C-alpha positions as CSV (number, residue, x, y, z in Angstrom):
1,A,50.9,-39.3,42.2
2,V,48.8,-39.0,38.8
3,Y,45.3,-40.3,38.8
4,A,43.4,-40.7,35.5
5,C,39.8,-41.9,34.8
6,V,37.2,-42.9,32.1
7,L,33.5,-42.6,32.2
8,T,32.1,-44.8,29.5
9,V,28.1,-44.4,29.2
10,D,26.0,-46.3,26.9
11,L,23.1,-44.6,25.5
12,R,19.7,-45.2,23.8
13,L,18.6,-42.7,21.6
14,P,15.0,-43.2,20.7
15,L,14.6,-40.1,18.1
16,P,16.9,-40.1,15.5
17,D,16.1,-42.0,12.0
18,S,19.2,-41.2,10.6
19,L,23.1,-41.3,11.3
20,K,23.1,-37.3,10.8
21,A,20.0,-37.1,13.5
22,K,22.0,-39.1,15.9
23,R,25.4,-36.7,15.8
24,A,22.9,-33.8,16.3
25,V,22.1,-35.8,19.8
26,I,25.6,-36.6,21.0
27,T,27.5,-33.6,19.7
28,P,26.3,-31.1,22.0
29,I,27.1,-33.9,24.7
30,L,30.2,-34.0,23.8
31,E,31.3,-30.8,23.1
32,G,29.7,-29.6,25.9
33,A,31.2,-32.0,28.7
34,R,34.6,-30.7,27.0
35,R,34.0,-27.2,27.1
36,R,32.2,-27.4,30.9
37,H,34.4,-29.8,32.3
38,R,37.7,-30.1,30.7
39,V,37.8,-33.7,29.6
40,A,38.8,-35.8,26.6
41,T,35.5,-37.5,24.6
42,S,34.6,-39.4,22.1
43,E,32.2,-41.9,21.1
44,V,33.3,-45.4,21.5
45,G,31.0,-47.9,20.6
46,H,27.8,-48.1,18.3
47,Q,29.3,-45.8,15.7
48,D,26.7,-47.5,13.0
49,Q,23.5,-47.6,14.9
50,W,21.1,-44.7,14.7
51,Q,19.2,-45.0,18.3
52,R,22.5,-46.4,20.1
53,S,25.7,-45.0,21.8
54,E,28.8,-45.2,23.8
55,L,30.5,-42.2,24.7
56,A,33.3,-42.2,26.8
57,F,34.9,-39.3,29.0
58,A,38.6,-38.7,30.1
59,T,40.1,-36.9,33.2
60,V,43.7,-36.5,34.8
61,A,44.2,-34.9,38.0
62,S,46.7,-34.6,40.7
63,G,44.2,-36.4,43.4
64,E,41.5,-38.7,43.0
65,K,39.0,-36.7,44.5
66,Q,39.4,-34.3,42.1
67,A,38.9,-37.1,39.2
68,R,36.0,-38.5,40.9
69,E,34.3,-34.9,41.3
70,V,34.8,-34.3,37.6
71,L,33.8,-37.2,36.1
72,D,30.5,-37.1,38.5
73,A,29.8,-33.8,37.2
74,V,30.0,-35.3,33.7
75,E,27.9,-38.0,34.7
76,R,25.5,-35.7,35.9
77,F,25.4,-33.6,32.5
78,V,24.8,-36.6,30.4
79,W,22.1,-37.8,32.3
80,S,20.3,-34.1,32.0
81,F,19.5,-34.6,28.2
82,P,16.1,-36.0,28.3
83,E,16.7,-37.0,24.6
84,V,19.0,-39.8,26.0
85,E,18.2,-42.8,27.8
86,V,21.1,-44.0,30.2
87,L,22.0,-47.5,30.0
88,S,24.8,-48.0,32.3
89,T,28.0,-46.4,33.1
90,R,31.2,-47.9,34.2
91,R,34.7,-46.0,35.2
92,G,37.9,-47.3,34.5
93,W,41.3,-46.0,36.5
94,L,44.5,-46.2,35.0
95,E,47.0,-47.4,37.2
96,E,50.4,-45.8,37.7
97,E,53.5,-47.8,37.1
98,S,56.2,-47.5,39.8
């Protein structure tokens, strides 16, 4: 079986006063998660707002437990950044067609 899951994180960024300043905050989160946890990453929402961002992280694994553990670690990684406020998180599983 194949297990694919997406973690979406809605963030508030109190400090940025420009899109360039916003990128300086979210780029280390996206690239750090990609490097450390080998997940696909993207900013998927609020791209035009300085103080909001919605990030997505995706993983594919051979077991549900493994996919959950990877995204649990990614979620802890995002929470470790003091310059962002996590407003909400959600997970979506890709159902395999039989």
